[in-house]
N, C-alpha and C positions, 0 to 999 in steps of 0.2 A: 979696762976698766971693767968694772962687773955691774952686770946692767941690774936697778928698781927692779923690784917686781912692784906690782901695784897692791897687790891686798898677800897675808903668807899662807901657805898649801900646808901647814900642819893639818892633822885631823880635827884636833878642836875649832883653829880655827876655821876651816871650811864648815863644819857644822855651824855654829855659830854665823857665820856668814849668810850658810844657805837656809837658815832659822828664822833672819829676818827676811825674806823671799827677796825677792827684785824692789829697788826702791824703783820708784818717777823721777825723771830725770824731765827739772823744768828750765834749765839753761836755756833753751832754744825763744820760749818764752820770752824771761829775759834777755837774750839778743833783739829780737824782735823789739818790744818796742826801747831799748836803747837805742837801740842805730834809728829807729823811726819819727823816735823824741829828736834825736838832736838832730835827725835830718830838715825834719820837717818844720824845725822852729830856727833854726838857720837861716834855712830857706827863707822863712817869712823877715827876719831881722835884714841876707843878704838883700833879698824884695826893696825891702822898704826904702835902706841906703842909695841900693841903684838908683831906684827913684828919686832919692832927694828928697822924702818925705821926712816929719818933724817925725822925732822920739816919742814925741806920745803915741801914734798908730803905731812904733813898734810897741809898744807895751799892752795897748790896744788886742790889736790882732796877735801877739805872741800870747800872754794869758789866754786870750779866750780861745787859742789855736789847745797852747795847754792840755786845760781839760775836759776840753769837747773832745777834742780827735782821740786824747789818753783812754775815756770812757767810752769814747765809741771802739776803738781798736783793743779796749778792755771786754768790751761787750762782742764784740763780734768769734774772738778766740776764746771766749766761755761756752759761746752758741758752737761753735767748732771740733768744742773737744767736748762738749756733751753730747752732739752728735757721734761722736767717736766712742764713749761711753754707749751712748744707748743703743746703736748699733751691733755693740761688744754682745748686751745684755740680751737684743734677739734674735744674733746666732743662737747664746744658749738655748734659748728658750725653743728654736728650729728644729736645736737638735734633743735637746730633751724628749724633745714631742716627736721629732722620727727614731729614735732608741726607745720608742715606747712601742709605737706601730712598726717597724719593720728593723728590729733589731741587725736583720741574718745582713741583711741591705748597710745598716752604720759598721755590722763589724764588716764586712766585704772589704768595703771603705778604706777601713782604717788597714786592710791584709795591702791592699793597692796604696796606699802609701808610701808605707814601710819598707815594701816590696820595690815601689823605686828609690828607696834611700840605699839598695844593696842588702835587705835582712833577705833571707831565704833559707827553708827547709824548717826544721824543729824550733833555729831562731825565733822565726817569723814569727811558724806559733804559739812560742811562749810571749816574744812580746805583745798577740796580740791577743792574748788570753789576760795576762797581766790589763792592756788598759781598756780592756772591756770589761770587767770584775768591776769596777764603779765608773757608778753612770755620769758623777761630778767630772774627773777625768778624761773620762772618756767624752762627752761634753766638749770639756776644754780641748783635750786634746784636737777633735773634730775644729774644732775656731780656726785654731793657730797654725793648722797645715793643712787644711781645706781651705778655707775662707782666708790666711795669709793677717788675721788680726794679733793683734797684739797680748796680750795674756795678761798687762798687765793697764788698763785704762788712767790716764791721771784725771785728775782734779778738776771740773772744770772752772772752780770756782779758783785753787791756787796758781791753774795755771794764766786764767783771764787776773790774776793779782800781780802776779810777777807780768807780766805786759804792761798793766798797769805804772806801779812802782819807779820799775826802769823807766816807762816812758815822762814822766812827770821827772823824776831823778836828771837822767841825761836833757831834757829837755830844756829845763833849768837853767841848766850853761850857759847855752848863748846867751839869750835873756840881760843874766844877771852878770855877766863879764861883760857886756855890750853895754851893760848901764852902769859899767865905774868907769874910774879916769882914765882909763886905757883904748876907751871908745871898740869901733870897730875893729880894729887890730888886736887889740884883745881877745876881742870875741873868736876868731878867726884863729887861732892859737894856740884858746882853751876847747873851741869847740873841739878843732884839728888833733886836740889831745886827746879829746873824750872820743872819737871814731877812734885810735889807733891803742887802747885802751877796750873800748869794746869791742876791738875785733881780734886782741889779746886775746881774752878771754873766753872770746868762741872757739880757740882756737884747744882748751880742753877737750872736743868733746871732738878735735878733726888731726890726722897725722900732719897736717901743717904746721911748719913751724914758731910759732907764740908773735912774731917779728912782720915771718911775711899774712899771716892771717893779721895782723895788726895794719901794716901798711897799705891792706888788699881796700880795708872795711875805708879806711884812709880816704882814698881816691875816690870810694867810690861818695860818702857822705860831701867832700868837699866838689864832686862835678856838679854830688843836686843844690848846692850854695851859689860853682860858678852860673849856673842857670839857668836861679831864680835869681843872681844878679843884673847877668846880664840882658833879662826879657825885663825888669824893672827899668834897666839905665834907658833898655833902646821905647821901651812904651815911655816913658820922659822923655822920651828924646823925638816923637813919633806922633804927642801929641801935645807937646809944647809948654811942660809940666813943668812951669817956674820952680824955683827951686826954694827950699823952706826958706 
């Protein structure tokens, strides 16, 4: 069977794709928020059910966690992504300053970096001359090659929004399904399906088959829920809490 390529390789298609530049990927942020939203909210439901507490407790704790923890995760992701972007800008400033003050030293760094990649002789001299002919390209090359930074920092706002939206969407599943006529059984089934779906989507950025990624995420999420249920049930027995 003929392999299906991810994009065309005609001259026009390549030119158009490269003109757009590298696209920022926020799938990681979505997966991060989705898994945590489903896990933490389902864990609350499972813990409350294990402790045999009233349904109102599920509502109060579940929705409070959904909003507060979702916002906290989004804020943390925003701060972390902003550190990455600020770090990249800081390195660019450093490299621009070094290029202005010690251009020969920075040129030698470029030479040694590309010599380690196998370039030599006239080819090495040519690539050094080309890269150091433009200071912006020179500084960006150093940021990537010397510091290992991404040349396309992600937007902190979009990263935070992706995490928050996924947390709210997936976190609502355990609560709404529990409040349905199916009760905790429906909650288990719906949340398990959510874990599997999130894992399947996660496989888009991984060589792992979608079903294996789905099963892996399903097992992780359900293990967290089982632990919460066990803790809730154990505390109810330990402290002899009367049933609701």
